[in-house]
C-alpha positions in Angstrom: 0.0 0.0 0.0 1.1 3.5 -0.7 -0.1 6.8 0.8 1.4 9.7 -1.1 5.1 9.0 -1.3 5.2 6.5 1.6 5.1 2.8 1.1 3.3 1.0 3.9 3.7 -2.7 4.7 6.3 -5.4 5.7 9.9 -4.2 5.2 9.0 -0.5 5.4 9.2 1.9 8.3 6.0 1.9 10.4 3.7 4.7 9.3 2.7 6.9 12.3 -0.5 8.9 12.3 -1.0 11.7 14.9 -4.8 12.0 15.4 -5.7 15.6 16.2 -9.4 14.9 16.8 -10.8 17.7 19.0 -7.5 18.5 20.7 -7.4 21.8 18.8 -9.7 23.1 21.6 -11.6 25.3 19.1 -8.5 27.3 18.1 -7.1 27.2 14.5 -3.8 28.6 15.8 -3.6 25.7 18.2 -4.5 23.2 15.4 -1.7 24.5 13.3 0.8 24.3 16.2 -0.3 20.7 16.8 0.6 20.0 13.1 4.1 21.6 13.8 4.6 19.5 16.9 3.4 16.3 15.3 5.8 16.7 12.4 8.7 17.5 14.8 7.8 14.4 16.8 8.2 12.0 13.8 4.6 11.7 12.5 4.1 10.6 8.9 0.6 12.1 8.9 -1.8 14.3 10.8 -5.4 13.1 10.8 -8.6 15.1 11.2 -12.2 14.2 11.7 -14.7 15.7 9.2 -18.3 16.1 10.5 -20.6 18.5 12.1 -22.9 17.9 15.1 -25.8 17.8 12.7 -24.2 15.1 10.5 -23.5 13.0 13.7 -26.7 13.1 15.8 -29.9 14.8 16.7 -30.1 17.8 19.0 -32.1 16.0 21.7 -31.7 15.2 25.4 -33.9 12.1 25.1 -32.6 8.7 26.4 -29.6 7.6 24.4 -28.7 11.1 23.3 -27.0 11.9 26.7 -24.0 9.7 27.7 -24.9 7.7 30.8 -21.8 5.8 31.7 -19.9 6.6 35.0 -16.7 5.0 33.4 -16.9 7.3 30.4 -14.7 10.4 30.1 -17.8 12.1 28.7 -20.4 10.9 31.2 -23.4 13.3 31.3 -22.5 15.0 28.1 -25.2 15.5 25.4 -24.0 13.9 22.2 -24.9 17.0 20.1 -23.0 19.4 22.4 -20.0 17.1 22.6 -19.7 16.7 18.8 -20.3 20.5 18.3 -17.3 21.1 20.7 -15.1 18.5 19.2 -15.6 19.0 15.5 -13.0 20.6 13.3 -14.6 23.4 11.3 -14.5 22.6 7.6 -12.9 25.9 6.6 -9.9 24.9 8.8 -9.1 21.8 6.8 -7.4 23.6 4.0 -5.0 25.7 6.2 -4.2 22.6 8.3 -3.4 20.5 5.2 -1.2 23.3 3.8 0.7 23.4 7.1 1.2 19.6 7.0 2.4 19.8 3.4 4.9 22.5 4.4 6.5 19.9 6.8 6.4 17.2 4.2 3.8 15.1 6.1 0.4 13.9 4.9 -2.9 15.1 6.2 -6.2 13.3 5.7 -9.4 12.7 7.6 -12.1 10.4 8.8 -15.3 11.4 7.0 -18.5 10.6 8.9 -21.0 10.9 6.1 -21.2 11.3 2.3 -21.1 15.1 2.4 -17.8 14.9 4.2 -16.4 12.7 1.5 -17.5 15.1 -1.2 -15.9 18.0 0.7 -12.6 16.1 1.3 -12.4 15.2 -2.4 -12.2 18.9 -3.2 -9.1 19.0 -1.1 -7.5 16.0 -2.8 -6.8 14.1 0.3 -4.3 11.2 -0.2 -6.2 8.7 1.8 -9.3 8.1 4.0 -9.8 6.6 7.4 -13.0 4.9 8.4 -13.5 5.3 12.2 -14.3 2.2 14.2 -17.8 3.2 15.0 -18.5 3.8 11.3 -17.1 0.6 9.9 -20.6 -0.9 9.8 -21.8 2.0 7.7 -21.9 0.2 4.4 -23.0 3.3 2.3 -20.1 5.4 3.7 -17.6 2.6 3.0 -18.9 2.3 -0.6 -18.7 6.1 -1.1 -15.1 6.3 0.2 -14.0 3.2 -1.8 -15.4 4.7 -5.0 -12.8 7.5 -4.7 -10.0 4.9 -5.4 -8.0 6.4 -2.6 -6.2 4.1 0.0 -8.5 3.2 2.9 -7.7 2.7 6.5 -10.5 0.9 8.3 -10.5 0.8 12.1 -12.2 -2.4 13.4 -13.0 -1.6 17.0 -15.5 -4.0 18.4 -16.5 -5.4 15.0 -17.0 -9.1 14.6 -15.2 -11.1 11.9 -18.3 -11.1 9.8 -18.7 -7.3 10.0 -15.0 -6.8 9.1 -15.5 -9.2 6.2 -18.5 -7.3 5.0 -16.6 -4.0 5.2 -13.6 -5.3 3.3 -15.8 -7.0 0.6 -17.9 -3.8 0.2 -14.7 -1.7 -0.2 -13.2 -4.0 -2.7 -16.4 -4.3 -4.7 -16.7 -0.5 -4.8 -13.2 -0.1 -6.2 -10.8 0.0 -3.2 -7.5 -1.7 -4.0 -5.4 -0.5 -1.0 -6.8 -1.3 2.4 -5.3 -1.4 5.8 -7.3 -2.8 8.7 -6.6 -1.4 12.2 -6.8 -3.6 15.3 -8.5 -1.3 17.7 -10.0 -1.4 21.2 -12.9 1.1 21.4 -12.4 2.2 25.0 -10.9 5.6 25.9 -8.3 5.1 27.3 -7.8 1.4 26.5 -5.8 -1.0 28.6 -3.0 -3.3 27.5 -4.9 -6.4 28.7 -7.8 -5.5 26.5 -5.6 -4.9 23.4 -5.5 -8.6 22.2 -2.7 -7.9 19.7 -2.5 -11.6 18.9 -5.4 -10.9 16.6 -3.1 -9.0 14.2 -1.7 -12.0 12.4 -5.1 -13.7 12.2 -6.6 -10.5 10.7 -3.9 -10.4 8.1 -4.4 -14.0 7.1 -8.2 -13.9 7.3 -8.8 -10.7 5.3 -5.7 -10.6 3.1 -5.0 -7.0 4.1 -2.1 -5.1 5.7 -2.8 -4.6 9.4 -2.1 -1.7 11.7 -3.1 -0.5 15.1 -5.4 2.3 16.4 -4.1 2.6 19.9 -5.8 4.3 22.8 -3.5 2.9 25.5 -1.1 5.1 27.4 2.6 5.0 26.5 4.1 3.2 23.6 4.6 -0.4 24.8 1.5 -1.7 23.0 2.5 0.1 19.8 5.9 -1.4 19.9 4.5 -4.9 20.5 2.1 -4.5 17.6 5.0 -3.8 15.2 6.7 -6.9 16.4 3.5 -8.8 15.5 3.2 -7.3 12.1 1.5 -3.9 12.4 2.7 -1.6 9.6 0.7 1.5 10.6 -0.1 3.0 14.0 -2.5 5.8 14.9 -2.3 7.7 18.2 -4.3 10.7 19.5 -1.9 13.7 19.8 -1.9 16.9 21.9 0.6 19.4 23.3 -0.2 18.5 26.9 -2.9 16.5 28.5 -3.2 19.2 31.2 -4.5 21.6 28.5 -7.8 19.7 28.5 -10.0 18.9 25.5 -12.4 16.2 24.6 -9.7 13.6 23.8 -6.7 14.9 25.8 -6.9 12.3 28.5 -5.8 9.5 26.2 -3.6 11.5 23.8 0.2 11.4 23.4 2.3 14.4 24.1 5.2 15.3 21.7 8.0 13.8 23.8 6.0 10.6 24.1 5.3 10.5 20.4 9.0 11.0 19.6 9.9 8.1 21.9 7.3 5.9 20.1 8.8 6.9 16.8 12.2 5.8 18.0 11.0 2.5 19.6 8.7 1.3 16.8 11.5 1.9 14.3 13.8 -0.2 16.5 11.2 -2.9 16.6 10.7 -2.9 12.9 14.5 -3.1 12.3 14.8 -5.9 14.8 12.3 -8.2 13.1 14.7 -8.8 10.2 14.5 -12.2 8.6 14.8 -15.8 9.6 18.5 -16.6 10.0 20.7 -19.0 11.8 24.5 -19.2 12.2 25.1 -15.6 13.1 25.4 -12.4 11.0 28.4 -10.7 9.6 28.3 -8.3 12.5 28.8 -11.3 14.9 31.7 -12.8 13.0 34.3 -11.2 15.2 32.6 -12.5 18.4 33.3 -16.1 17.5 36.8 -15.7 19.0 35.1 -15.6 22.4 33.8 -19.1 22.1 35.7 -22.0 23.8 38.0 -24.2 21.7 40.7 -26.8 22.1 44.2 -25.6 23.1 47.5 -27.1 24.2 47.8 -26.2 27.8 51.4 -27.4 28.5 54.6 -27.6 26.5 54.8 -30.9 24.7 57.4 -33.0 22.8 56.8 -34.8 19.6 55.3 -38.2 20.4 53.7 -37.0 23.7 50.1 -38.2 24.3 47.2 -35.7 24.6 45.5 -36.0 27.9 42.8 -34.2 29.9 45.6 -32.2 31.5 47.5 -30.9 28.5 44.5 -30.4 26.3 42.0 -27.8 27.6 38.8 -26.2 26.5 39.4 -22.5 26.9 38.8 -19.2 25.2 39.7 -17.9 22.5 37.9 -19.8 19.8 40.7 -20.4 17.2 41.3 -24.1 18.0 39.2 -27.1 17.1 35.6 -27.0 18.4 34.9 -28.5 21.9 33.0 -31.4 20.2 36.4 -33.0 19.2 37.8 -33.1 22.7 37.1 -36.9 23.2 38.5 -37.6 19.7 41.8 -35.9 20.5 42.5 -37.3 24.0 44.8 -40.3 23.6 46.3 -39.1 20.3 50.0 -38.3 20.0 51.4 -35.0 18.7 53.6 -35.0 15.6 55.9 -32.1 16.7 57.0 -30.1 19.7 54.3 -27.7 20.8 54.2 -24.8 23.3 51.4 -24.0 25.7 48.8 -21.8 23.9 49.0 -23.6 20.6 45.4 -24.0 19.1 44.6 -27.6 18.5 44.3 -28.6 14.9 44.4 -31.8 12.9 47.9 -31.2 11.6 49.5 -31.4 15.1 48.6 -35.1 15.3 50.6 -38.1 14.3 48.8 -39.5 11.2 
């Protein structure tokens, strides 16, 4: 898969997305500064969310339209008011994308309805993200897929059947480049609920590249996902969680994102390939293995014994596996202590 000039998949540097979401706190200046910070922290892309409160929900306080969950960060909030606060004004998208381009990073978005897709197409975004709560929205998936742009689909709590339907719908509508994101739709999420073992199964089951939409704190889960095959990671991003904002509590700060960039790159490089017998870099270390050495001065015709033949470092003599074969043999010439054992010291 390729987004803009970046190849995404096995053998390539993990692609990191900094999700701005509502962390702009209703300030375009802050939004632009977040783009600057994300680029400086090693992000490959900044991601927005394109919706309005009216395209997301109804302006009601009826049951279901007010969050009633003591464990939720947004408990007691009316959905309409929450989305109105968190949305990114559509006339900000252009300036934000221009700022991203000035840093050489991508900027794209999660559309939440058909009008958002139409709008984003006027900005020529390089890719689309389908949010986890929207991945069962078959008309939206069909609309995005028809653009022919790369699609990133977050799976959240979707069943295998629902993921299969989303992938099939996207492919039938014209999508050729799809990344599925393993995602736990809790905010924040916990490592024990991340179930990263699913990554390889998702790759094999749906024949797609797999990434991670990560709402856990820190970068440990992201690093582990790369080791298991994730090629793309999305993390919410802000200047400082103390600044507040609808998603700030589970967002990464710049120093944390920089650390994640460093560590996921290390993990990706460490995967390498299946190999045995050591690498070229290890060749010099072979001298620190044990090997067979003459431990005492010997005269021609003397017999090798467990006293004058020793297994010691360095490793320039015969391997230890030949110890029993050499004991009892006679030497063909005078030898000094410290001579590495070799076949040519023996009487034929």
